[in-house]
N, C-alpha and C positions, 0 to 999 in steps of 0.2 A: 267522797263529796262532802263539802262543808256546807250544811244548810243552816241558815240563821234561825235561832230559837227566840221566840218573842220575849220570854222571861229574861234571857241573857242580854238581849239588846237593850231592853228597858233598864236593866240593872246597870248597864254601862252608859246610860243617859241618852240612848238613841231610840228613835221610833220609826219603824218602816212605813213606807207609803202604802204598801199592799200586804194583806194577810193572805197567804196561800192556804186555803182550807183543803187538806189532803183527803179526808174522808176515809171510811173503813176499808174500802177496796183498794184505794191508793196507798194505804198503810200496810195492810196485811196480806193482800193477794199478790203472789209473785208476779203475775201478769200486770196487775194494776200498779205495782211498784215501778215497773218500767216506764209507764206513762208519767208517773209522778217525777221520776228522774229526768225524763225528756223535757217536761215543762220547767223544772228547776234549771236545767242546762240553758234553756232559752232565756229564762229570767236573768241568769248570770251573763249570758252573751249580751243582752240588752242593757245590762247594768241597772236593772230594776231594784229599787230598795224594797225588799220583802222579808218576810219571816213566816214561820209556821208555829203553831201552838205546841207541837210535840206531845208530850204525855198529858198536857192539859186539854187536848182536844178529845171530846166525847163524840159518839155517834150523833149525827144530826137529829135522829129520832124518826126519820122518814119511814123506815120499815115498820116500826112499832105503831105509828099512827095508821098506816095503810092496812096493817093487820088487825086494827081495832083496839089496840092497847093504848088508850089515851093517857092513862096515868104514867106509863113509862115514857111516852113521848114528851109530856110536859116536864117530867123530872129531868130528862136529858136536855131538853131545850133550855130550861131555866138555868141549869148548870153552865151550859155553853154561853148563854146571854150574860150571865154574871161575869164569866171569864172575859168575854169580848168587850163588855162595857168597862171592865176593870182596866183594860189596856187601851181604852178609848179608840177602838178599831173603827175606821171609817169605810174602808174599801176592802172587799173580799173577792178573791178569784178562786174558782174551784173547777176541777175537771169532771165533776160528777153532776149531771143534771138533776138528780134526786136531791142532793145537798143544796144545789142552786135554787131549786124551787122552794124547798122548805125554809131555808134561811131568808130568802128574798120575800116570799109571800106569807109565811106562817109565823115567823119569829116576831114581826111587828106587833102582833096581837098580844105577845107576852113581854113586850118592852125592848125588843131587839131591832133597832133601825140602822141598816147598813146599806151601802151601795154594793150590790152583789152582781158579779159578771161571770158568765161561763167562759171557760178558757178559750173557746173558739172566738168569742167576741173580743177577748183580750188580745189574742194573737192577731186578729184582723186590725185592731187598733194599733198594734206595734208596727205592722206592715204599712198601714196608712200614714203613720207619723214618720216613717223612715228609720225608726229605731231598730227595726229588724229587717235585714236584707237577705234575700235568697240568692243562691249562686246560679240558679238556672240549670244546674247539673245535679246529679245524685243517683242513687240506686233505683229510683222509681220514675225518673223522667221518661215521659212518653208512654208509660204503662197504661193499660186499660183498667179503670177503677170504677167501682160502684159505691154509692154512699147510702148508709142506713140511717134514717132519721129516728133519733130516740124520741120516745113519747113526750117527755117533759120539756125538751128543747124545741121539738117540733110542734105538735098539736097544742100543747099547753101554752107555750110562749110565742109560737108563730115564727120561730127563728129557722128559716129554711135556706136563705140565700147566703148568709155569712159562711157556713161550712163549705158550700159549693164555690164560693169566691176563693177560699183558701186552696181548694183543689185546682181551680183555674190558675192561681198564682204559681202552683207547683208544675204547671205545664204537663198535666196528665189528661188522658182522654176519659171523660166522665160518661158513663152509660147508666141510665136510670133503670131501676127495677120496675116491674109491672105496677106495684103499689108503692108510691113514693109521696113525699111531702105530706099534705093533709090526709092522704089516703094510705100512708105508710102503715105497715103492720108492727105491732109490738114484738119485741124479741122474746117475750115470754117470762121475763124476770120481774116486771113491775108489780106494784100492788102487794109487795111482800112475798111474791111467788119465788123469789131468789132463795128464800130460806125455808121453804116447805116442800113436802113431797108432791110428786105429780098427782093430779086428779085423774079420774078415769076418762079415757078418750082414745081416739083412734090414732092420733099422732101428736108429737110435741110441736108447740108453736115455733120454737127456734129451728126445728127441722124444716117447717114450711117456709119460714122467712129466709133461711140460708139457701133453700132450694131456689127461691126467687132470685137471690143474689148470684148463684151459680149459673142460672139460666141466661144471665147477661153475657156470659163468657168473659167476665172481668178477671184480671189476674190478681187484683187486690180488692178487699172490702174495707172501707173506712167507716169508723164509728166515732162518736163523741162522748161515750158513756162506758164506765167500767163494767156495768151489768151487760150491756149490749155486746161489749168486746168478748166477754166470757161466753155468752149464749151463742153468738155468731160463730165463734171459734169452735165450740162444741158441735154446732150444727154442721159446719164444714167437715169436721171429723166424722160425724155420723154418716155423711154421704161419701166418706173415704176420699175426699178431695184435698186433704190438708197438704199434700205434696205439690199441688198445683196452684192453690189459692191461699194467700195469706191475709190475715185480718189485723189491721193496725188502727190505733187512735190517731186522729189528725195531728196531735202534737208530735208524735213520732215521725210522721211524714214531713212536717215542717222542719223539725230538727235536722233531718237528713240533708236539707238544702240550706240550712242556716250558715251564713258566712262567718268563718272563724279564721283567726290568724294562728301563728305558731304557738302563741301563749294561751290559746283557747279563749281569746277575747274578741270582741267585735272589731272588724277592720274599719 
C-alpha cells in the first residue's frame, strides 16, 4: 500500500484536504493496523485527498493525561500542535475516539484548532454524499450483529446513531446489548487502564462487557475504537467463544461492501 506522507506531499507542492491521524494503536498494534489499512483503502476508493504524518506523529497524550502525568501530556501535545500548525492542517480524521476527544477538545487550550471528525462520522458523510457506494452484498450481509458504544464517542460526545446508521446501511441485523447507548459499559481500557496492571477485583470489566455481547447471540461484535476492539476480542476469548463470534471495527465492515472495480477504484 502506498500511503501519502504529509512531508512528502508538501515538498512536492501539494496539500491534502484531510489528515488521517493514525494513533498509537493504529500504528503499532497488529490488530489496529488492520483497521488503519481498511480506512486507507476506503479513502483511496473514494479518491479522498489525504495524508498521514508518519514518523512526525507523536502519541496524542491522552493516556498520559488520564494517568495524571500532565507534563508528558503537554509535551506531546505541544509537539503535535507545532507539527500540525506547521503544515497548516485544517481537518483531521481518526479511528481512535481517545485521539478524537483529545485533539478536538483539549488541543485548543494549547493553540491547536482543527476540525476533528471520528472515522464513523467521516464514513457516514461519504455515504450521504454518494462518494462511497456499498454493494449490498458481502461476507457479513444479513448477519446478526451487536454494537459496543465506546465511552468517548458515546457518553462523552453523544454520538450513538451514526454508527448504528452504518450498520443499517450494511443490511445487518442489529441486536442491542442490555446496557447500550448512554448506559453502555466501558470496555475496561479507558482512563489509562490499557497500559497498567489489573486492580484487585472479582472479574475483569471486559469479561463482563463481552458477556453482555455474547448474550445477544450475535455472530459479530462491532466497535469504533482500537482499545475496545482489543478488550472485546480478549473478552470473547476469555469466554472461549472466539470460534463463533468475531469482533470488527466498523471500517472493516464498510470496506467489505465498498464497491470496487477491477483496478481497485470506485465504480
